N, C-alpha and C positions, 0 to 999 in steps of 0.2 A: 351426579354432582360434578360440577366443573372443577378441574384441577388447575391451581394457580401457584406458581413458585416465584417468589419475588426477591429482589435484592436492591440495595440502595444504589443510586447512580454514582459514578466516579467523577472526580474532578478532572478538568482538562484545561490546559493552557494552549489553546489553538489546536490545529489538526495536523496530523502527520502527513508529510508530502506523499502523494500517490507515486508509485513507480511500477514499471512493467518488467517483471522478472522473467528473463528468457530461459535461464538454465541455472543449474547448481554445479559448482566446481569444488572439489575437495582436494586440498594439497596436504598430504600426510606429513606432519612435521616430527622432528625428533623430540621426544618428551624427556629424554634423559638429562640428568645434571652433568655439567662439564666434569665434575669429579668422578663420575662413574665411567666404567670401561664400556666402549661401544661394542655392540654385538651385531651379527649379521642376521637379517630376517628378510622376508619377502617384501617388506615395506621400506626398510632402511638398510643400506649396505654401505660400507666405508672402505677406504683403502686400508691396507694392513698397517700403515704407519700413522695416518692422520685423518681427520674428518672436519666437517663444518657444522656450525649451528646456524640455521636460518632464523634471522631475527624477526622477520615480518611476514610469515606465511599467509596471513589473511589479506595482505595487500598486494600479493604478487599476481594472482589470477582471480578475476571476478567474473560474474555472469556476463558482463558486457564484452569480455574477450572472446566469447563463444562465436566462432565464425558463422556468419549468416548462412552461407552455403551449407554448412554442417547442420544447422538447425533445420533448414528446409529439407535436407536429405535424411534427417533423423539419425545422424551419426553420434554414437556414444562409445565410451570405452575407457580403458585404463592406459596410462602412459608412464613408463619408467624413464626418468631423466637423470643422467649423471652430471652433476654440477661441479666444475673445477674452479678454484680460486687461488690467487696468490696469497702471500703471507699478510698482505694488508686488507684482505677481504674483497678485493676486486674480482668480479667474475671474469674468468679467462675463457671458459668454454662450457657449452651445454650440449650433451650428446644423448640421443635417444637410445636406450639400451633395450627397451621392449616397446614395440609399437602398439598403438590402439587399433591399427588396421586402416586408419584414415589419415592420409598425409597432412590434411589441413589441421587436424587436431594435434598431430605430432609437432608440426611447424609452429603452431601458436603456443604450445607449451614452452618451447625453448625461447621463442620471441619474448614472451612475457617474463620468463625467469631472467633472461639476460638484461632486460630493460629495468626491472624493478627489484630484483632480489638484493637483500643486504645480508651479508654473512659475517660470521666471526670464526676464524680458524680455531680449532681445538688442538693445542700443541701437545703431542705425546711427550712424556718425560724422557729426556736425554736422546731424543730422536728428532733433531731439527730437520725441516724440509721446506722447500720453497713453494710447493704446490700442495693443495689440500682438496679433497673431493668428498662428495656425498651423493647418494642416489635417493631421489624422492619419487613417490608415486602420485600421479595426478589423475583424478577420476572426473571425466566429463560426463554429465548426466542431464538429460532433458527432462523437464518436469511434466508430470501428468496433471492436466488442468481439468476444470469442469467444462461441460459442453458450452458452446458459445452462442449467446443470443445474436440474432442477425438484425442489424439496423441499416438504414441508409442505403438500401439497395444491394448490400453485399450478399452473395450467394456462395454455396459450397461448390468447389470445383470437383473434389473427389476425396476419398479416404482409402488409405492402404495400410497394410500391416507394417508396423515399424519394429524397432529392436525391443527386446524384452517383452514382447506381446503387446506393446502400446499401439494404438491406432493413430496414424498420422492424418490430420485433417488440413486440407488446403482450401483457402478461400480466395475469392476474386480480387480482394484488395491486397493480396500478397501475404497475408498473415498465415502462418503455419502453426498449428497447435497439436498436442498429443493428449489423447484421452485413454482411459482404462479400457482393456479388452471388453468387447461387447457393448460399449457405451456409444450412444449417438453423438455425432459431432455437433449437432445443433440443439440448443435449448429452446423449447417452445415457450413463448412468452404469454403470460396472462393478458387478456384483452379487456379493454374498457369500452362499454357500450355508450354511445352518444346519440342523441336525437338530432336529425338534420332533415328538414323538409318533410317531416312525417315519417321518415325512415329511421330505422335503428342501425347504426354503423358500429363496427368493431375496430378499434385501433390498438396497437400495442402501446405500452406505457410511454415509450419515447415519443412516438407520433402524437400521443394524446397531450403530453406536456408541450410539444412543439405547437400544437393547435392552440393551447391555452396561452402560450407565450406570444404567438402571433396576434392573438386577440387583444391582450392588454399590456404586454411587455413587462410583466412583473418579474423582477430579477430573481425571485425565489424559484420560478419555473426554469429559468436559465441555469441556475445552480443545480437543480434536480437533474436536468438533462445532462449537464456536465459530469456529475458524479457517476451516473449510470454508464455513460459512454467511456469515461476514463477507466472505471472498474472493469470494463470488458474490452480494454485495449484499443479503443477507438480514439485516435489523436484529435478527431474533430471536437471531442469534448472540451479541449482547451479553448476553442473559440467561444464556447458558451460560458466557460469559466471567466473569461475576460469580460463578457457581457454582464455577468453577475457582479464582478468587481466594479465595473463602471456604474452599475446600478445601485451601489452602496452596500453590497454584501461583504462585510469585513472578512469572513472566513474565506471567501473566494480571493480577496486581495492577498491574504496571508499565504494561501496556497501558491499563488502565482509568484509572490515574493520569494518563497523558498525554492520553487521549481526553477525559476530563472537563474538561481545562483548555486544550486546544489547539483553537481554533475552526477552524483551517485543516485539521485532520486528518479532519474528518467533514463530510458534506453534509446532516446532519439534526440534530435538536435533542438533542444530547448534551452541550452545553456546560454543565457544572455545577461551577464552581470551588469552591463551598462543599462539594461532595461529594468533592473530590479528595484532601484531606489524608489521609483514612482509608486510601485505596488506596495512596497514596505511602508512608505509613509501613508498611503491610503489605508492600509490595514490598521495602522496606529490611530489615524483620525476616525476610522469607522469602529473603534472600540475594541480591537483585539489585543489582548495583553502582550502576546508574543509576536506582534506584527513585524518586528524588525529583529531578525536574528542572524542574517546571513550577509550583511553588508560590511561590517566593521573590518573583517579580514581583508577585504578588497581595498578599503580606504587606507588601512595601515600599510599595505604593501605598495600603494601608489599615492602617497600623500601629495605629491606635487601636482598630479593631474586630477585629483578628486574634485568633483563638481560641488557646487553649493547644495544641490539636492542630496548628494551622498552625505555631505557633512550634516545636513539637517536630519538625515535618517539616523545617524549615530547619536545626535543629541536627543532625538525622540526615543531611541532605544534605551538610553540611560534613564529616561523618565519612566520606562516600563518596569523597571526593577522594583516592583512594589512589594512591600512586606505584608503578607496576609496575616492579620491577627487571628482570624478565624475564617474557615471556608464555609460555604453554604451547606446546610445539613437538611436532608429531606425530613419533613414532618409527617407525611402521609405515606402509608405502606404502598408498595408497588402494586399489590392486587386491588387497591382502591383507586388507582390511577387508570391503568389499562386493565379492564375487567373482562371475564369471559363473555359477558353480555354485550361487550363492545365489538366483538368479532362481527364484521359486516355479514349480514345474512346470506347475500348472494355468493360471497367468496367462500363462506363455510359450506354452502350447499355444493359448490363446484369443487370443493377440496383444494382450494387455492391456499397455499401455505408459503412460508418464507421467513426471512429475517430482516427486520428494519432496525437500522441504527440512526439515531437522531442526535444532533448536538443542539442544546437549548440554552438560552441565556436566562439566568435567575437575576431579576432586577433587584434594586435596593429595597424593594418592599417584600421580597421573598417570593414573588409570583413569577411564573414563566412568561416573558414578554416577547420572546422570539424563538423560533424552532426551525431547524433545517434538517433535511434528510441527507445523511452522508453515505449511507449504504441502503440501497433499495431492496425491498422484497420482490420487486418487479410487479407489484400490484399497487395501483394508485390508491385504491380504497384502504388497503392495509396501512400504507405509509402515512396517509393523511389522518387516519384515525389516531395514530400514535401522537402526532403533533397536536391534534385537536384536544385529546384527553390531557396531555401535559399542560396545555394552556388553561384548560377548564378546572382540573382537579389537583395538580401538583402544588405543593406548598413547602417552602423552605425557610429556615432562618437565614437572613441575608448574610453574605460574606462581609467581613469587616477588614478594611484596609486603612491603616493609620488611624484606627479608632472610629472610622465612619462606615456606614453601610455602603456597599459597592457592588455593581453588577459582576457576575462571574459566569463563565461558560462551563457547562457540564455535558456529559455524553451518556446515552443509555441505549442498550440493545433490547429488542423485543422479538422473541421467537414465536411465530404464529403456527399453531398446529390445529388443523381443522378436525372436526368430529362429526357425529351423526345426530339427527334429531331424535328426541325421546318423546314418549307419551306424556300427556299433561300430568303435572304433579301439583296438587293444590290449585288447579285451575290455571297454572302458568306453564307455558311451553318453555323448555330449556334446551340447551345444546351442550353436548359433551365435547369439550374442546380444551385445549391448553393454551394459555397465554403466559409465556415465560419471560420475565424481566430479568436480565442479567447485567451485572456491572461489567464495564469494560476495563 
């Protein structure tokens, strides 16, 4: 008997901007109240008379401060830095009291602290002083990632043992990743068989989507290529995202709107606030509620030079602040939408599994009239089955805005788990497999 676990889909107002996270940095902060006495520990040490409270620890050092050379060389470690301030809170000095063992990490620690730290001196009773100090520990840590699918002619240069048992993987396009001990650097992609000239060819999913896109230029194919490439750290994906935006895909326009103007969403040079208004307006005109969310701060800061296009984007954004009287509610159970019998037979036989996340538009009639794959299982058949079944079988009460039915975008995850063929039961062959629908 097939196992199916379902949950309703979750509402969505656009998509979160993709970003490429390079590393994690932890700045240990003082959690004590000012009224409490400071104590000495391996994490926080203070002068005998005075100390500081760091007001913005999360803004001081981010993953984008990780030196590229340190990432490539696999450098990690802890740094203890002594921060000295005057009575006004101005940083006077940053001194490394315990090194990570890597000069680049030590130097970047003090560079970031000196440039961004905001502090408040903690005045001890009856002991005035002109200088105040505190020691903070900074942990530089490279993330362990999943093996990387290889697209666009990229190959593996080599792999070596890194720190903490991690395996360092270097690729011909300059990307360096770290995987768990004993894990391969390369993810093998499921292939899609296509017929050409009487021959059966096998292409990975990106190549297959590219063939489809070259044939009829459907923007949905460009969007699918873009999301797979971006998810796997290939910046070429943004070229396809622009093609999808130009082809009328509102979700693509929204992503480019946010990427162009949000410096924290990307780890490479895509910050183009002057290019953002066009994509923001396009997203609005293409029906994405949150199409304009990142421009008003720029116009507010530069009112004298704001272009007509930027002002239009602000006006459009105000129109987007719609009051939902009621959101769309699913009327059909998840196990009646994507069913175990919908598992493509060939993929099940080959034990091809994965996770598909789709974003779909519920129209004003309550039916799904548009569906896009935002996270691919790396199997064309599995991904397209999800969208096909949501178009065919999903039913909702329409969302209501200002008393009228209105389209709304939702998102759904489907986890595919292949099983084995069973003996006939009642004259019908069945497959033991799991199709798990989970709300995001």
